[in-house]
N, C-alpha and C positions, 0 to 999 in steps of 0.2 A: 142192208139195215144201217141206219144212221146211229153213230155212237158219239155221245158227249162224255168227256172225262173231266172230272174236277180233282185236282191234286192240292192237298193242303200241306204247306211247308213252313216249318219254323226252325231256323238255324240248321239248314241241311246242306251246307257248302261241301261236305264230304261225300254226299250221296246224290243230290238232285240231278247232276249231269248224267249219272249212270241211269237214273230212272227215265229221264227224258230221252236219252239215247236209245233205250230199249223200246220206247214208244214210237219214235220216228222210224225205226227199222222194222215195224210190224208188217207182216204180209198183207194185213188188212188195216189200213190207217183209220184212226178215228176222225170224225168230221171236225170236231172241236176239242181242244184241250185247254182248260183254264187252270192256271197255276195261281193259287192264292198264297202270296208271300205274307205270312201271318207274323208280323212284328219281329222279323229276323234282324239280328244285330251283327251278323257276319256277312259273308259275300254271297249269300243265297240269291239275293235280288239281282246282283250283277250276272250271275250264271244264268238265271232264268231269262234275263233280257237278251242274252246272246242267242238263245233258242227262239225267242219271240221275233228277233230280227231276221232269223234264217228260215223260219217256217211259218207260213201265213195262217195255219190252223191252230197255232199256239198263241195264247194271250195271257196276260198277267193282271192280277188284281192285288193291289197293296192294301193290306188290312192292318189296322192298329188295334191290338187287344192287349190283355195283360201279359206280362213277361212270364208269369207262372205257367209252366207247361203241365197240363193235367189231362187225363183221359176224359172223353165225353163232351161236355158242353162247348168247350173252347174249339175243339176240332170241328164239330158240326156247325157251329156259328160261322167258322171260316168257310166251310163247305158252301153254306148258303150265300156267302158274299160272292162266290163264284157262280152259283146257280142263278142268281139274280141277273147276271149278264147274258144268260142264254135264252133263246126262244124255245118254244115247245115243239119244234120240228125235229124230234129225235125218236128213235125206237128203243135204244138202250142207254142207260146212264150209269156212270160209275164214280164212286168216291175212292180215290187211290191215295196211298201214302207216298211220301217223297224219298223213301229209302228202300225201294224194291227194284228188281231187275226182272222184267217179263221175258218169257221165251218168245221168239219171233212170231210164232203162230198162235199167240194167246187169244187175240180177238177173233181170228179166223175160226178156231176150234169152238169157241163159245158161241159165236154167231150160228154155227151149224146146229148146236144144241137148241138154241132158241127157235130157229126156223123149223126144225124137225118136230119140236114139241111145244106148241103154243101155251101149254099149261105151266111151263117153267117161268117162275117169277124172279128167281135169283140164281146166279151161276158164278163159279169161280174155279181157280186151280187150288194148289196147296202151297203153303209157305215152308221154306227151308232156310235154316241158319247155318253159319259156318262155325264148326267146332273142331279144333286140332287139325285144321287144314282140310276137313271134309264137310260137305254140305249134307246136313241131316234134317229130318222133318222136325219142325218146331212143335214139339209135343205138349201143347197146352190145351188142346182140344181134339176132338175126334177128326179123322181125315174126311169124314162126310159132312163136316160143318164148314160152310164158306166163311172165310175170315174177313174182317172189316177192311183191311188195307187193299183188297184186290177184287171186290165184288162188282158184278154187273147186275143191274135191275132192268126188267122190262118196264116200259113206260106205264103200262096198266097196273102192274104190281106196285110200282113206286107210288102211284096215286092212291091205290086201295089202302096201303098201309099208312097213308098220311105222311109220306116222306120219311126222313130220318129224324129221330127224336134228339133234341139238343140236351142230352144227359148221358151220364155214364149208363151203360147197358144198351145203348142204341143198336149195337151190332149183334145183340141177341134178340132184342125186341123186333127188329125188322124181319128176321128169319121166322120167329114164332108167329108174328102177325101175318106173314105171307102164307104160312101153312094154315092158319086160322081161316083165311079168306079163300082157301082152296087152291093155292098155287103150289107148285112143286119146287123143290130146292135141289140144285144139281152141283156136284163137285167132280171135276175131271182130274183124277189123281196123277195122270200123265203130264199135266201142265205144272212143271216145277217152277215156282217163283222164288227167286233168291231174296231173302229178307236181310238187309244189310245191318240192321240194328234190331236185336231181339225185342219182342213186345215188352213194354213197361220199363225198358232200360233207362229211358230218359225221364221217367216220372219221379217226382219227389216221393220220399219215403211215406209221407202221410197220405199219399194217394192209395196206399194198400187197402185202406178201409173202404175205398170207393166201390170195390167189387161187391162187398156185402150190401152197400147201399143199392147197387143195381139189382141184387136179388130181391130186396124189399120192394123196389119200384116195379118189378115185374110180377109182384103178387105171388111169389113162390111159397110164402109161408115158412115157418121156422124149420120144419122137418126137412123139406126139400132143400132149403138154404144150407142146413147142416151137411147134408149129403154132398151137395154141389161144392161147398167150401172145402170139405175134406178131400174130395176128388181133385180139385184144382190145386190145392196145396201139395198134394202128393205128386201130381204131374210136374209141378215146378220144383219139387224136392226141397221145399221150404216150409216145415211144419208151423213156424210162427205165423205164416199167412192165414192159417185156419183161424187162429185167434183174432187176427186183424179183420178178417171177413165177417166173423160173428159180431165183433164189436161194431163194425160198420152197419150191419143189419139193424142192431138194436138202437144205434144212434139215429139212424134214419127213421125208425119207428117212433122213437122218443120225440123227434122234431116234427113228426107227422108230415113228412115230405110227400109231394104229389106223386101219384103213380104214373107209370108210362102207359098203362093199359086200363081199360074199364073193368068193371066187375065180371061181366060176361066173358070178356077175353081172358081175364085172370083165371076164371074157373076152368076154361078150356086149356089154358097153359098148364095149370097144375095137373089136370087129367092127362095131358100129353106127356108131361115130365114123368109121372108115375108109370105110364105105359112104357116109356123108354127105359126106366130103371128096372122094371120087371123083366123086360126083354133081355137085358144084360145079365140079370141074376139067374134067369131060368132058361 
């Protein structure tokens, strides 16, 4: 199977070499790796160029965007800068972050899953962060949820879900829409991926409300948003985030921001979310 990987990087001089090193040492190499250097002001570009010079399957796209680093639209816009340079001769495509270290058999194991089960649309491993010298699971979501920085999509699934949404909430929308269209989502817990910078660490404080905006755009409704906000705030052990998320939800509603899914998809998503909530409660 042919794999294309797009990595978005903004001021990642401390991490990008480790990420690329883990890619070039895979037991199954990707066909193409495009690194989008998104308005970096440090030595990220120089480090990327070293790998471009040494590996013919790695290329770079230099993108100029806002200096403000925020989740959602900026990252996906950078992703598509890289996507535009690729042809359509791929089987699997991934949007990876520039602060991860993959196990050597990451692609090999995931390819086996896609080949053995054509219904799989999205697959990934799990993310681990370093705390007090130990690598522990980054507990901001269930272990069964594929995380945004390390996902692989089948070409068919990627097309069916309309690609990645240039908005906060893209990495939840893709999974929900994949399930809506009948694809299966797979996580291999034995694939430990090291996340060198915990999720959200580099985002500005005002980005906290963006999560509530995502819940609104996914058509969760207020009650599911409240439950999801409380759960996420507790996982992050930051009660203030619950208030931030709810404020973000109502601000998005007040501004009448566009949804990421249509009414039919939203109805299915709410039904699916209630189903998952009831399973955990009972």
